[in-house]
N, C-alpha and C positions, 0 to 999 in steps of 0.2 A: 475637249477629247473625246474621239469616240471613242465609246463601251468597247469594244473592239478590245484597244490598246488602253484602254485601262484593266481590264483584266486580263492582259498579261503581264503586263506593269507590276501588275497586283501578285502576282498566282501564276510563277512558272512551271508549277506541277502535277498533273492529275486533273487536270480537268479536261470535265464532262463534260462532253459535248450530246445532244440528241435532239435526233430528227425522225420525224415522224408526218405523214399526208395530209394537208390542207381536207376537212371533208371525211375521214376515213377517221372509224367507221361508220361516223350521222354525223351531218351535218351541223353545224350551230356550235360543236364542241373543241376549234379550234383553242378559243381564248381562256377555255379551260381549260383545254391541258397545256397549254402554255401559265397560266397562274398556280396548275399545281405543280408541272414540274422546277417550276424553281422553288416554291415551298417542299419539297423534298429534299433541293439540293447541287439542280444541274446548274454547271458554273454559265453552259453557253444554250441556244436552241435554235435549230438551223427550221425553217415552216415550208413544208416541201408542198409547188405550188403544180398539182396529178398535170399530168398534162401524155396525147394519148401512145405516147408512143418514144417509152424512157431507158434510149438504147441504152443507158447508161448501169440503169437498177435490176435484180436477179428479181429473180418472180414472187414476194412474197409486194415491194416496194410497186410491182405494176401492179400484181393485185388492185394494192386497195387506192393506186392512182382510177383504176380504173372504176372499183366501189365511188370512190370521192366525183368522180365524172359522173357516175349515172348519181349518186345524190345531188347534182345540181350543182356542184360547186365550182366556182370558176373564175382566173384575178380579180377581176369588180371584187364577189359577192367574198371574196376572202380578207379587200384589203376594208372592206365594210365593217366583219365579225370583228379584224382587232383594231378599227382604228382610235377606238378608246383604251387598248393594252398600258396606255407609259401612263395611266392611268395608277395603277401594282405592281407593274416587273417593269424592273430593274437594271435586272439585268439584257447580255445584248444577246439579241435577235437577226437573226442571218435566213433572208428566207431563196433557197434551194426551187431550180426548178432549168428546164428549158426555150434557149438564146428563142425560137419561136415567136412562143407567149407573148414576152415583151417587146418583139420587133410589131407586131401585130398588135398590141395593147400605145403601143409609141415609144422611145428611151424613158426620149424627158421626161415626157406626163410621168411612165413609169417610173422614173427614178423620187422629182419629184414629187410623187403620196403617199411614197415608201418611205418618207426621208418625214415630210409632215407627220406622219404616225408614232416615226419613232424603228424604225429598222435604221438601224446599222451599216449588215452588208449582205449582199449578193453572191452566190454561187451559180455559174452555171457552168458548164464540163462543156458544152457547145461553140460557147464564143470562142473562138482562136484569141490569143494577148499581141495579138502583130493585128487583129480588129477590135477591139477593143483598146491600144493605143491612136489607132488612123482616128479612128471617127467616134468612139466614147467618151476619152479619158477626160476633156473638160462637163460635157456631162455629171456626170457621178462626184469626178473632183469637189463640183460649183455646191452639191447633194450634201457631199458629206456621207457620201456612203460607196463604202468598199469592197473593193469586186475579190472574192476571193477560188483563185487557181491552184490546180494539181494538177502533177505531178505523180506521175506512176515506175514499176522496179524499166520501160522499157523507155526513160526521161532521157539524155545526153546528160552527163554534167554540162555542157553551157547552154543548156535548153533552163536548167534546173537558178543556177547563176540568174542565170536569165527574170528565170518565175524572182527570185527572191529578190535580182534590183526595185522589180515593178509590184514588188501587191509590199501590200504600205496593214496588212492586218497581220495575218496567220497565212503559211502552204497545206490546204488538205492535201496527204502524200495518203495513193491508195497503197493500199500492201500487195494487191496482185493483179492481176493482170485480168481476174475476173470478174464475175457485174457483182453486186450488191446484194450478200444475204446468200451466196452458193457456197461457201468454207467458211470453217467454226473452226477455228486458232490460226498459227501460222507456220512455216514449210520452214523449209535454214535456205530457201531462196530468199522467202521474204525477209528473214531476218539477219543474210548477208547481205538487204538490199538499205535496214533500218537503220545496220549498220555500216552500211555507206557511205547513208544519206549523214547524219550524225557525226558519225568524222569530217561533214565540209564546212561546218559552224559554218552555217549559212544568219542571216542575220536577221530575217522573223521564222517566228517560232514554228514548232510543225505542230498539228494535227492529224495522229493517224488514224483514215479509216476503209469499211470493206473489212468485216471477218470479225468483228470486240462485238459477240456473243452474251459475254457473263464479267463473270470480275475476274478470273483467268487469261481472260485474254486481252479486258483491259490494264490487266495491273504489267502483261507482259509487253502490247505493246508503248503503255509508258515508262518501260523504263530505254525507249528511246526517241522518245518526241515527250513533248508538252504538258500533253492527253491525247484524247481517243472518242471517233464521235461514232456512237452506234444509231444502227435504225433500225434496221430487220428486226431483230429482234427487240423491242419496242413497241415496233408494228406486229408483232403478233400478241404480246402480250396486251393492249391492245383491245387487240379480238376475244380474249376472255371474258369468261363467264358471268365475273363477277365484278360490281360498277367501276366505270369506269378509274374512280377517285383511288382503292382501294389496287386496280392492279397499276396505273405511275405506280405506289407508294411501295406498294414490292418487287415491283422489277427495279425502281433504285437504289433498294434497302441490301435487294443478292446485288448488286450492279459496285458500291463502295461499304 
């Protein structure tokens, strides 16, 4: 069983997923950050593949992506950095990036290489479900890689049901129509949306992303879903002047 499925079968609530951009704040830190996040009790990790034009991401992640690219981070470099990660890390690992990077690498080769490393899933916000079904589903499934699809407040009930049917791990519920890291907390519109999704009783578990930055927003998001994803706030924490180890420990302790 894929580690993502194992996680959700064992833990039904308060799942903490953390995103960071590989190559930020420094090159050759991805494996350290992953190990330290697991050590501090994170349930799931999303490793960002830096991209020059990350449309869904706000200024914090955009800046981290630019810094990572300046540091020399590439998909090939990232895979080399984490090639032995399964010697020490047991929790699910997901790569998050943009489809153009994967297309240039080669979809089949990408899936083959990340499966060999022990990556469990991918989030490619700009890969339409229809394109996945028509062209790539067999490749992903034969390599045991779970694609994670996003829904937003503007997603119709019909498409949400379709997303639920196609998903094999969990659904990424984007909390608002804004980009990442631009809002803190949830307004009435977001809360109404959360309640709508919860009332649909989807088959797949749901994780909430965008707008989660502290214990309060994490707890609030967990009331309506199986857990929450934190990205921009964690990236800011990594940039503090203390050591990476202490930055990570302090941040996670303040969330949990």
